[in-house]
C-alpha positions as CSV (number, residue, x, y, z in Angstrom):
1,M,0.0,0.0,0.0
2,N,1.7,3.2,-1.2
3,K,-0.8,5.8,-0.1
4,T,-0.3,7.9,3.0
5,F,-3.3,8.9,5.2
6,Q,-3.0,11.6,7.9
7,L,-4.9,12.2,11.1
8,P,-7.2,15.2,10.4
9,K,-6.6,18.4,12.2
10,Q,-10.2,18.8,13.2
11,A,-13.3,16.7,13.6
12,R,-15.7,16.2,10.7
13,I,-19.2,17.5,11.1
14,F,-21.9,15.1,9.9
15,K,-25.7,15.5,9.5
16,N,-28.5,13.0,9.1
17,W,-29.5,12.1,5.5
18,V,-33.4,12.3,5.2
19,N,-35.5,12.8,2.0
20,G,-32.5,13.6,-0.1
21,Q,-30.9,16.3,2.0
22,W,-28.6,16.8,5.0
23,V,-30.6,17.7,8.1
24,D,-29.8,18.3,11.8
25,A,-31.6,16.4,14.6
26,K,-34.8,18.3,15.4
27,E,-33.6,19.1,18.9
28,Q,-30.1,20.2,17.5
29,A,-28.4,17.7,19.9
30,T,-25.1,16.1,18.8
31,F,-22.6,13.5,20.0
32,S,-19.0,13.0,19.1
33,R,-16.6,10.1,18.5
34,Q,-13.0,9.7,19.5
35,S,-10.7,7.6,17.4
36,P,-9.8,4.5,19.5
37,G,-6.4,4.5,17.9
38,H,-5.5,8.1,18.7
39,Q,-8.0,9.3,21.3
40,Q,-8.7,12.4,19.3
41,T,-12.3,13.5,18.4
42,V,-12.8,12.7,14.7
43,G,-16.5,13.1,14.1
44,Q,-19.6,15.0,15.4
45,Y,-23.1,13.6,14.5
46,P,-26.7,14.4,15.1
47,F,-28.2,12.8,18.3
48,S,-31.4,11.6,16.7
49,S,-34.6,11.3,18.8
50,E,-37.7,9.3,18.5
51,Q,-39.2,12.3,16.8
52,D,-36.4,12.2,14.2
53,T,-36.9,8.5,13.7
54,V,-40.7,8.8,13.2
55,A,-40.2,11.6,10.7
56,A,-37.7,9.5,8.7
57,I,-40.1,6.5,8.7
58,K,-42.9,8.7,7.4
59,V,-40.7,9.9,4.5
60,A,-39.8,6.3,3.7
61,R,-43.4,5.2,4.0
62,E,-44.8,7.9,1.7
63,T,-42.0,7.4,-0.8
64,F,-42.7,3.7,-1.0
65,D,-46.5,4.1,-1.2
66,H,-46.6,7.0,-3.6
67,G,-43.1,7.1,-5.2
68,Q,-41.8,5.5,-8.3
69,W,-38.8,3.4,-7.1
70,A,-40.7,0.1,-6.8
71,D,-42.4,0.7,-10.2
72,L,-39.1,1.2,-12.1
73,S,-38.1,-1.6,-14.3
74,G,-35.4,-4.0,-13.1
75,I,-33.0,-2.7,-15.7
76,D,-33.4,0.9,-14.5
77,R,-32.9,0.0,-10.9
78,S,-29.9,-2.1,-12.0
79,K,-28.2,0.9,-13.6
80,I,-28.6,3.1,-10.6
81,I,-27.3,0.4,-8.2
82,A,-24.3,-0.1,-10.4
83,N,-23.7,3.6,-10.3
84,I,-23.6,3.4,-6.5
85,A,-20.9,0.8,-6.7
86,Q,-18.8,3.2,-8.8
87,G,-19.6,6.1,-6.4
88,I,-18.1,4.0,-3.5
89,R,-15.0,3.4,-5.6
90,D,-14.7,7.0,-6.5
91,R,-14.7,8.0,-2.8
92,A,-12.9,4.9,-1.4
93,D,-10.0,6.8,0.2
94,E,-12.3,9.2,1.9
95,L,-14.6,6.4,3.2
96,A,-11.7,4.2,4.3
97,L,-10.1,7.0,6.4
98,I,-13.4,7.6,8.2
99,E,-13.8,3.9,9.0
100,C,-10.2,3.7,10.1
101,L,-10.5,6.7,12.5
102,E,-13.9,5.7,13.9
103,S,-13.3,2.0,14.3
104,G,-9.6,1.7,15.0
105,K,-9.1,-0.9,12.2
106,P,-5.9,-0.8,10.1
107,I,-6.1,1.6,7.2
108,S,-5.0,-1.1,4.7
109,Q,-8.0,-3.2,5.8
110,A,-10.4,-0.3,5.5
111,V,-9.2,0.4,1.9
112,D,-9.8,-3.2,1.0
113,E,-13.2,-3.2,2.5
114,M,-14.3,-0.3,0.3
115,E,-13.7,-2.5,-2.8
116,W,-15.4,-5.5,-1.1
117,A,-18.5,-3.3,-0.4
118,A,-18.6,-2.0,-4.0
119,G,-18.5,-5.6,-5.2
120,L,-21.7,-6.3,-3.3
121,W,-23.4,-3.4,-5.1
122,D,-22.1,-4.8,-8.4
123,F,-23.7,-8.1,-7.6
124,A,-27.0,-6.6,-6.4
125,A,-27.3,-4.7,-9.6
126,T,-27.5,-8.0,-11.5
127,M,-30.2,-9.3,-9.1
128,C,-32.6,-6.6,-10.2
129,R,-33.2,-8.3,-13.5
130,H,-33.9,-11.7,-12.1
131,I,-37.0,-10.9,-10.0
132,Q,-39.9,-12.7,-11.5
133,G,-43.0,-14.7,-10.6
134,G,-44.7,-17.5,-12.3
135,A,-47.9,-18.8,-13.8
136,N,-50.1,-21.9,-13.4
137,T,-52.3,-22.8,-16.3
138,N,-53.1,-26.3,-15.1
139,L,-56.0,-25.5,-12.9
140,G,-58.8,-25.8,-15.4
141,A,-59.5,-24.3,-18.8
142,E,-61.0,-21.1,-17.3
143,M,-58.5,-20.5,-14.5
144,T,-55.1,-18.9,-14.7
145,V,-53.0,-18.2,-11.6
146,M,-50.1,-15.7,-11.5
147,T,-47.6,-15.4,-8.7
148,I,-45.8,-12.1,-8.6
149,K,-43.0,-10.7,-6.4
150,E,-43.5,-7.4,-4.7
151,A,-41.2,-5.3,-2.5
152,V,-41.9,-5.9,1.2
153,G,-42.0,-2.1,1.8
154,V,-40.2,0.0,4.3
155,V,-37.1,-1.7,5.7
156,G,-35.4,-0.7,9.0
157,M,-31.7,-1.5,8.9
158,I,-29.6,-1.5,12.1
159,T,-25.9,-2.2,11.5
160,P,-22.9,-2.7,13.8
161,W,-19.6,-0.9,14.3
162,N,-17.1,-3.5,13.2
163,F,-17.7,-3.4,9.4
164,P,-19.9,-0.3,8.8
165,L,-20.0,0.1,5.1
166,L,-19.5,-3.6,4.3
167,I,-22.4,-4.7,6.4
168,I,-24.9,-2.1,5.1
169,S,-23.8,-3.2,1.7
170,Q,-24.9,-6.7,2.5
171,K,-28.4,-5.3,3.1
172,L,-29.2,-2.0,1.3
173,P,-28.4,-2.9,-2.3
174,F,-30.6,-6.0,-2.2
175,A,-33.5,-4.1,-0.6
176,L,-33.1,-1.5,-3.3
177,A,-33.0,-4.2,-5.9
178,A,-36.3,-5.4,-4.7
179,G,-37.8,-1.9,-4.8
180,C,-37.9,-1.2,-1.0
181,T,-37.3,2.1,0.8
182,A,-35.1,2.2,3.9
183,V,-34.4,3.9,7.2
184,I,-30.9,3.0,8.4
185,K,-29.4,3.3,11.9
186,P,-25.6,2.7,11.8
187,S,-23.8,2.1,15.1
188,E,-23.3,5.3,17.0
189,M,-19.5,4.4,17.1
190,T,-19.1,4.3,13.3
191,P,-21.8,6.2,11.5
192,G,-19.8,8.3,9.2
193,T,-19.5,6.1,6.0
194,T,-23.2,5.1,6.2
195,L,-24.3,8.7,6.4
196,L,-22.1,9.5,3.3
197,L,-23.7,6.5,1.5
198,G,-27.0,8.3,1.5
199,E,-25.4,11.1,-0.5
200,I,-23.7,8.6,-2.8
201,C,-27.0,6.9,-3.5
202,Q,-28.7,10.2,-4.5
203,Q,-25.8,11.2,-6.8
204,A,-26.2,7.8,-8.4
205,G,-29.8,8.4,-9.2
206,V,-31.8,7.0,-6.2
207,P,-34.9,9.2,-5.8
208,D,-35.2,11.3,-2.6
209,G,-36.8,9.5,0.3
210,V,-35.8,6.0,-0.7
211,V,-32.6,5.9,1.4
212,N,-32.7,7.7,4.8
213,V,-29.9,7.5,7.4
214,L,-30.0,8.5,11.1
215,A,-27.1,8.8,13.5
216,G,-28.0,8.0,17.0
217,Y,-28.3,5.3,19.7
218,G,-30.2,2.0,19.8
219,D,-32.7,3.7,22.2
220,P,-34.6,5.5,20.8
221,V,-33.7,5.1,17.1
222,G,-33.3,1.3,16.9
223,T,-36.2,0.5,19.2
224,T,-38.5,2.8,17.3
225,L,-37.6,1.2,14.0
226,S,-38.2,-2.2,15.4
227,S,-41.6,-1.5,16.8
228,H,-43.1,1.1,14.5
229,P,-46.1,-0.2,12.5
230,D,-45.1,1.6,9.3
231,V,-41.8,-0.4,9.1
232,D,-42.5,-3.6,7.3
233,M,-39.2,-5.4,7.9
234,I,-36.3,-5.1,10.2
235,T,-32.8,-6.4,9.4
236,F,-30.1,-6.3,12.1
237,T,-26.5,-7.4,12.4
238,G,-25.0,-7.5,15.9
239,S,-25.0,-9.4,19.1
240,T,-27.4,-12.3,19.9
241,Q,-28.5,-10.4,23.0
242,V,-29.6,-7.4,21.0
243,G,-31.1,-9.6,18.3
244,R,-33.4,-11.1,20.9
245,M,-34.5,-7.6,22.0
246,I,-35.2,-6.6,18.4
247,T,-37.3,-9.7,17.8
248,K,-39.4,-8.9,20.9
249,A,-39.9,-5.3,19.8
250,A,-40.9,-6.4,16.3
251,A,-43.4,-9.0,17.6
252,D,-46.3,-6.7,18.2
253,T,-46.5,-5.6,14.6
254,L,-45.4,-9.1,13.2
255,K,-43.0,-7.4,10.9
256,K,-40.5,-9.6,8.9
257,V,-37.2,-10.0,10.8
258,E,-33.8,-10.9,9.4
259,L,-30.9,-11.3,11.9
260,E,-27.2,-11.9,11.5
261,L,-25.9,-12.4,15.1
262,G,-23.0,-13.7,17.1
263,G,-20.6,-16.5,16.7
264,K,-18.1,-18.6,18.5
265,N,-16.6,-20.1,15.4
266,P,-14.5,-23.3,15.5
267,Q,-11.7,-24.4,13.2
268,V,-11.4,-28.2,13.5
269,V,-8.0,-29.4,12.7
270,F,-7.9,-33.2,12.1
271,A,-4.9,-35.4,12.6
272,D,-3.8,-35.4,8.9
273,A,-3.9,-31.6,8.5
274,D,-0.9,-29.7,7.1
275,L,0.0,-27.2,9.9
276,D,2.2,-25.2,7.5
277,V,-0.8,-24.6,5.3
278,L,-3.3,-23.7,8.0
279,V,-1.3,-21.6,10.5
280,D,-1.6,-18.3,8.5
281,A,-5.4,-18.8,8.2
282,V,-5.6,-19.3,11.9
283,V,-3.7,-16.1,12.7
284,F,-5.8,-14.2,10.2
285,G,-9.0,-15.7,11.4
286,I,-8.6,-14.5,15.0
287,F,-6.6,-11.3,14.7
288,F,-8.3,-9.8,11.6
289,N,-10.2,-6.7,12.6
290,M,-8.8,-7.1,16.2
291,G,-11.0,-10.2,16.6
292,E,-14.0,-7.9,16.5
293,C,-15.7,-10.0,13.9
294,C,-18.8,-12.3,14.0
295,N,-16.8,-14.7,11.8
296,S,-13.7,-14.7,14.1
297,G,-12.1,-18.1,14.2
298,S,-11.9,-17.9,18.0
299,R,-11.8,-21.7,18.8
300,I,-9.2,-24.1,17.4
301,I,-10.3,-27.7,18.0
302,I,-7.2,-29.7,17.2
303,H,-6.2,-33.4,17.4
304,E,-4.0,-34.0,20.4
305,S,-1.2,-35.4,18.3
306,L,-0.7,-32.0,16.6
307,K,-1.1,-29.8,19.7
308,D,2.6,-29.1,20.5
309,A,3.7,-28.5,17.0
310,F,0.7,-26.3,16.3
311,I,1.2,-24.1,19.3
312,E,4.8,-23.5,18.5
313,K,3.9,-22.6,14.9
314,V,0.9,-20.4,15.6
315,V,2.6,-18.4,18.4
316,A,5.7,-17.8,16.2
317,H,3.5,-16.7,13.3
318,A,1.4,-14.4,15.5
319,K,4.5,-12.7,16.8
320,K,5.4,-11.7,13.2
321,M,2.2,-9.7,13.0
322,K,2.5,-5.9,13.4
323,F,0.0,-4.2,15.6
324,G,-0.4,-0.6,16.6
325,D,-1.3,2.8,15.0
326,P,-4.2,2.1,12.5
327,L,-2.9,4.7,10.1
328,D,0.3,2.8,9.6
329,P,-0.2,0.9,6.3
330,S,2.0,-2.0,7.6
331,V,-0.2,-2.6,10.7
332,K,-2.3,-5.7,10.6
333,M,-4.1,-5.3,14.0
334,G,-5.3,-1.9,15.2
335,A,-7.1,-0.5,18.2
336,I,-10.0,-1.9,20.2
337,I,-13.3,0.0,19.5
338,N,-13.8,1.6,23.0
339,P,-12.8,1.3,26.6
340,Q,-15.9,-0.8,27.5
341,Q,-15.1,-3.4,24.9
342,C,-11.5,-3.4,26.1
343,D,-12.6,-4.1,29.6
344,K,-14.8,-6.9,28.4
345,I,-11.9,-8.6,26.6
346,M,-9.6,-8.2,29.5
347,H,-12.3,-9.7,31.8
348,Y,-12.4,-12.8,29.6
349,I,-8.6,-13.0,29.6
350,E,-8.6,-13.0,33.4
351,E,-11.3,-15.6,33.5
352,G,-9.4,-17.8,31.2
353,K,-6.4,-17.7,33.5
354,S,-8.4,-18.2,36.6
355,Q,-10.3,-21.2,35.1
356,G,-7.0,-23.0,34.3
357,A,-6.1,-22.1,30.7
358,T,-2.5,-21.5,29.9
359,L,-1.5,-18.2,28.4
360,A,0.9,-18.9,25.5
361,L,1.0,-15.4,24.0
362,G,-0.1,-11.8,25.0
363,G,-2.8,-11.3,27.5
364,K,-2.1,-7.7,28.3
365,K,-3.5,-4.3,27.6
366,L,-0.8,-2.0,26.3
367,D,0.1,1.0,28.3
368,T,0.4,3.5,25.5
369,P,0.3,7.4,25.5
370,E,-2.8,7.2,23.2
371,G,-5.1,4.6,21.8
372,I,-6.7,1.4,23.2
373,F,-4.6,-1.7,22.4
374,I,-4.6,-5.3,23.6
375,E,-1.9,-7.8,22.7
376,P,-2.7,-10.7,20.4
377,T,-3.6,-13.4,22.9
378,I,-3.5,-17.2,22.6
379,F,-4.7,-19.7,25.3
380,T,-3.8,-23.4,25.4
381,D,-5.1,-26.1,27.7
382,V,-8.6,-24.8,27.1
383,T,-11.6,-27.1,27.9
384,P,-15.0,-26.7,26.3
385,E,-16.8,-25.6,29.4
386,M,-14.6,-22.6,30.0
387,S,-16.1,-19.2,29.3
388,I,-13.3,-18.3,26.8
389,A,-14.3,-21.5,24.9
390,K,-18.1,-21.0,24.7
391,E,-18.9,-17.2,24.9
392,E,-18.3,-14.6,22.2
393,I,-15.4,-12.4,23.3
394,F,-15.2,-10.1,20.2
395,G,-11.5,-9.5,20.7
396,P,-8.1,-10.9,19.8
397,V,-8.3,-14.0,22.0
398,L,-7.7,-17.5,20.6
399,S,-8.6,-20.7,22.5
400,I,-6.9,-24.0,21.7
401,I,-8.9,-27.1,22.6
402,T,-7.7,-30.7,21.9
403,F,-9.7,-33.9,20.9
404,K,-8.9,-37.6,20.5
405,E,-11.7,-38.9,18.3
406,N,-13.3,-37.3,15.3
407,Q,-16.9,-37.4,16.7
408,E,-15.6,-35.7,19.8
409,A,-14.3,-32.8,17.6
410,V,-17.8,-32.4,16.1
411,D,-19.4,-32.5,19.5
412,I,-17.1,-29.8,20.8
413,A,-17.7,-27.7,17.7
414,N,-21.5,-27.9,18.3
415,S,-21.3,-27.3,22.1
416,T,-22.1,-23.6,22.1
417,E,-25.4,-21.7,21.5
418,F,-23.9,-20.3,18.2
419,G,-23.9,-21.7,14.7
420,L,-22.6,-19.0,12.4
421,S,-19.3,-20.3,10.8
422,S,-16.9,-23.1,11.1
423,G,-13.8,-24.5,9.5
424,I,-12.4,-28.0,8.8
425,W,-8.7,-28.8,8.0
426,T,-8.1,-32.3,6.6
427,K,-6.7,-34.0,3.5
428,D,-9.3,-36.8,3.8
429,L,-12.4,-36.2,1.7
430,N,-14.5,-38.6,3.8
431,I,-13.7,-36.7,7.0
432,A,-14.4,-33.4,5.3
433,M,-17.8,-34.4,3.9
434,T,-18.9,-36.1,7.1
435,A,-17.8,-33.3,9.5
436,S,-19.2,-30.5,7.3
437,R,-22.6,-32.1,7.4
438,K,-22.6,-32.7,11.1
439,I,-21.3,-29.3,12.3
440,K,-24.3,-27.0,12.9
441,A,-23.2,-23.8,11.2
442,G,-24.4,-21.6,8.3
443,T,-21.0,-21.7,6.6
444,V,-18.4,-24.4,6.7
445,W,-15.0,-23.6,5.2
446,V,-12.9,-26.7,4.2
447,N,-9.1,-26.1,4.0
448,N,-9.6,-22.3,4.0
449,W,-11.0,-19.6,6.3
450,M,-13.2,-16.6,5.8
451,T,-13.2,-16.5,2.1
452,G,-16.4,-14.9,0.8
453,F,-18.2,-14.2,-2.4
454,P,-21.4,-12.2,-3.1
455,E,-22.8,-15.3,-4.8
456,V,-22.6,-17.4,-1.6
457,P,-25.4,-17.1,1.0
458,F,-24.4,-16.1,4.5
459,G,-26.1,-16.5,7.8
460,G,-26.3,-18.5,11.0
461,M,-28.0,-21.5,12.6
462,K,-29.1,-21.8,16.2
463,Q,-28.8,-18.5,18.0
464,S,-26.6,-17.0,15.3
465,G,-29.4,-15.6,13.3
466,L,-32.5,-15.8,11.1
467,G,-32.5,-15.7,7.3
468,R,-29.7,-15.3,4.8
469,E,-27.9,-12.5,3.2
470,L,-26.0,-12.6,-0.2
471,G,-26.3,-15.4,-2.7
472,V,-28.6,-15.7,-5.7
473,N,-31.7,-15.6,-3.5
474,S,-30.6,-12.6,-1.5
475,V,-33.3,-10.3,-2.9
476,E,-36.0,-12.8,-1.7
477,E,-35.6,-11.6,1.9
478,Y,-37.0,-8.2,0.7
479,L,-39.9,-9.6,-1.4
480,E,-43.4,-10.8,-0.7
481,T,-45.2,-13.4,-3.0
482,K,-48.7,-12.6,-4.1
483,S,-51.0,-15.0,-5.9
484,I,-53.5,-13.6,-8.4
485,L,-56.3,-16.0,-9.5
486,I,-58.0,-15.0,-12.8
487,K,-61.2,-16.7,-14.1
488,A,-62.2,-16.4,-17.7
489,N,-65.9,-16.4,-18.8
490,P,-67.3,-16.0,-15.3
491,T,-70.9,-17.1,-14.8
492,A,-73.4,-16.4,-12.1
493,G,-73.9,-19.0,-9.4
494,N,-76.2,-19.5,-6.5
495,W,-74.3,-20.8,-3.4
496,T,-77.3,-20.5,-1.2
497,T,-79.2,-23.2,-3.1
498,G,-76.3,-25.2,-4.2
499,E,-77.0,-24.6,-7.9
């Protein structure tokens, strides 16, 4: 990476994006964000209220009910969504710097994420032209039945702080492809790029009122979106705990709910695995984005015969990884998102030690003049019942668990409430096929980790979520099916007399 990014001299001032224009919160309240890597204020945002949220919902409702977006042809929506992809690419450096400063992630990763996000919009653009219904002409000579696909309506979108633009790009382009309108609440810790996305959408040709973005907190913005009767669907990415709360809030209006939630993802290393091949994937899997990732490969379940050699290799490889200032293009692991998350991670590290796990690497919070940093941390001698082995830490903490028999490995992999992602490392096709079927997870990577493509569905089993994002059926989440029964040559009947 040859580009140089600088810490800005003053904080950037943002506004909400509603009905095609920048607007302040109605009460003029604001909040700010300090960069976790530099502890300098980098953004100021509107502190949106329930009143702001209801107003944005009204705009999205009226735009859906009386606007033209859902009535455009698939080819017209496709062109506009493709323009948004280019708009993201055109402003990639600006967007990447905002994400780096707000989240603490390395700038090189943030730059890569802009292209990943744009690629999702590219894919969604193609989906616009594949929405179609069907017909049944086998119900009698006079009866024809059509099934048509209609946009679900107004979609409330609540997104997390760890991959701000990437995760909204797993939702918004597919909702737009279906013809929906949206009200979006990004995390209060990383709202900048999603707010700018509203402007990018308008510049690409999205009509005013279709995309609306509010900065603010879960209460009241998220709770209002989840419970308001004029919101037809809610899609949320975040913790399982908050996902439960959103489901309860949505229950009174029976709105459609799509959830992508937490994970405690295992990588199962069988006895025949090549350690030299997998060790880099393990280090990447746990320390990418500081471990603040629902797909983090936080559990290594390894055959006992490989334990010692693996620990030596993974510790040595992790020590090569540079961590520190997120604006340094050579850094692979940046700052922890905020002091509260740092405290949570350190609590789990202390629990791991007190419960008998062995600290093989790291385990300390760095005492630095600025920024919030935790050392890359690896635990060995972990057992499945330990908190570090079964609870989502959302930090750079790896737990290594051993097994003797293959079925035991599968049982350990399935021993948490989560079922988001998993990995299998083996040269044996029979083991790979058997284990991949038995492990309860929405994604199973075999001899790789965290590869992803827009064409592949993503989502969780068990308490890791409801529904699927991405893939060829991604737009279906934002569509309703309607049956239309048409009778030719209708004749008068008399039901009352049976004639």
